[in-house]
N, C-alpha and C positions, 0 to 999 in steps of 0.2 A: 192249036194245042191249049190245054188247060192246066192250071196249077192252083195250089192252095198253100198258104203260108200260115203257120201257127204263130200267133203274136199275142198270146194270152199271158205269157210269163211276167211276173213282177219281181222287182228287186228292192232291196232296202239297205240300211246301213251305209257304209262307205261307198258302195257301188252307186246307190241312188244319189248320194251327195255329189259324186263326181259327174254323174250323168245329168243331174238336174231334173230327173223324172223317176217315177216308180215303175214305169212300163219299160221293160228291157228293149222292146222293139223300137221304141222312140228315142233311145239313147243316140246321140249324134257322134259321128266319127268323121272328121275332116269335112264338116259342113253339111252332112246329110245324115238322116236317121238310118239305122241299119235296115229298117223296113223299107224306106224309100229306095235305098240302094238296091235291095233285092227285087223290088217291083221293076225298077228301071232295067236291071239285067235280064229279067224275064221278058220284058217287052222287046228288048233288042235281040233276044233269041227267038222271036216270033210267037211268043205266047199271047193269045188274044183274049183269053178268059182267065182272070185271076180272082180268087176268093181269099179273104182274110178272116181268120178267127181271132177276135180281140174284143176288148172292152170299149166303153164309150169314148175314152181318149183316143184309142186307135181308130174308131169309126170317124171321129172328127178329123183326125190327121189325114186319112186316106180317102175321105168321101169325095166321090167324083172321079177318082183315079183308077178304081178297080170295078169289076163287074158285080161283085157280091161281097157282103160283109156278114159274118156269122157271129152272133153274140157269144162272148166268153161264157163257157158253161161252169166255170169255177174251179175245175181241176184239170191237170194235164191230161189225164186219161180220157175224160169226157171231151176235151178239146181235140184230141187225136181222132176220136170217133166222129166228131162234128166235121173235122177236116175231110175225112174219108167220104162223108156224105155230101160234101159241098157241091159236087157235080154229078149228074146222072151218067151212067155208063153208056157212052154214045159210040163205042167202037174205037176210041182213041185212048192213049195213055194218060195218066195223071202224074204230074210232078208234085211232090210233097216236100216242102222246104221248111226249115226252121228259120227264125227271124233274126238270129244273132251271129251272122257271118259278116263281120266288118270289112273283110277283104274280098268279098265276092265281086267278080267282074265278068264281063261278057265271054271272053275267050275260055276261061276254065270251065264254065258251065257248058259251053258249046262243045268243047272237046270231050267232056264226060258223056253228053248225049250222043255224040257221034259214035261212041264205043258201045253203047247199050243196044242189044237186039230188041226189037219192038215188043217181043213176047216175054221179056224177062224183067223180074223184080230185081232192081239193082241199086247199089249205093257205092259211092266212091271211097277208095282207100288210098291214103298217101303214105309213102315210105317215110319212116322217121328221119332218115338222113336228108331227104328232100325238104321235109318240114323244117328241120333245124337249120338248113342252109338258107331257106327263105325267111325264117323268123329267128335269127340268132338272139339268144338270151331271153326267149319267150318263157312264160311259165310252163311247167311240165305238161305235156300232152302225150297221148298214146296208150295203147294196150299191147301186150305181148302174148302171142298165141303160138305155141310150139316153136319158140325161139324167134318168131318173126314179130317185129315191132312196127305197128302201123298206127295211123291216126284216121279215125272215121270222119267222113264228110257229113254235111247237114242237108243233103239232097237225096231223095228217094224217087226212083222211077218205078211207077206201078203200071203194069201192062193192062191193056183193055181186058175187061172181064174178070180181073183178079181182085177187085176191091171187096166184093162180097165174101170171097174165100179167105182173105186175110183179115177180115174185120174182127173176128173173134180172137185173133192173136195180136192185133195191131198194137195195143198199148204195151203188151209185154215185149214185143219186138222193138218198139221204139225205146222203151226204158233200157233194153239190153244193148243199145247202141254203144254205150261206154262201159258196160258192166257185163263182160262175156260170161261170168258165172251165172247170171240170170238167164242168159240164152241156154246155157247147158242145163239148167234146172228145168226149163221148159221142154228141152229136147229129150230128156230122159236120163236114167241113171248111168248108162254107159258113157255118155258124153260128160256127165258130171264127174265121173271117175277119171276120165281122161284129162279134164280140166285140173282136178286135184293133183294129178301126176305131172302136170305141165306138158301134156302131150296133145291137148286139144288144139286143132288147127282150124284155120279159116275154111279149108276145104271140108272139114267135118261139119261145120255149121252150115255151109252151103248145101251139102248133101241132105242133111236132116231137114232143113227148111224146105227144100224141094219136096221131100216126102210128106211132110206135115201139111204144107200149104197147097200142094198139087199144082204148083207153077214153077217155071224155070227161075232159078235164083242165082245171082252172080255178084261178087264183089269186084268192082272195076279197079284194077291195080294201077299204081303209078299216076293217080289223079293229082291234079294241081293242088298244092298246099293251100291256096286261097279258099278252097271248098272245105278245108278241114279245121281252120281256125275259127272257133266260136267263143264269143265273149260271155262265158257263163259266170265269171267272177270279177270282182273289182280289179284284181291284178291283171287279168286278161284284157279287160276293157281299157285300163290305163296303158297297157302295152300297145293296143291298137291305136289309141289316140296319139301316142308318142312316136310310133314307128310306121312309116309308109311301106 
């Protein structure tokens, strides 16, 4: 199995002060960087080819522990495209992961993968009640669609043969991970109207993505909260450091 992790994001201000680095992937939580933690979880789930997209500091940190390092292209959009091009399509799926999941462990990723059909583009969704129970008092997370509040995970399963088809939409889809109105804008005026009326559902987005991308698409419900907590801000990072 092959995987790619985007680790090009930088941080500043209080976040960088707390982390002791300007590279988000290299921020430590409980003795390990978030990037090292993700690499370890992938290995224990049988991933034998890992590529990292990152800068010189990332290269130094992971040199010798992964199969490929791709230079940071300078923008999030370009790094997403670089990640998608990390491995040739060899008939197997690609796992695409963000670098800022401080709670990722082996079992949650294994459970997610066990639920994903091999021919399906998928991402995990965690119910807000499960998230709140696992991370009481955490900074606010989640999006609400048609009355359903969920938290998106930072893992994407891309089926074999689908990379080229989703490439032209990849940056927009990635950016829409936490901003559903962007997804609605991509999908067309009818879904944008439904979003404005608070009637846009996850099922609507799945159906439209299937039509636009030409591949099966599914949100995997009831995923483990550990896949949904990402340390995007100083408050989220501080919470992760202080709470196991």
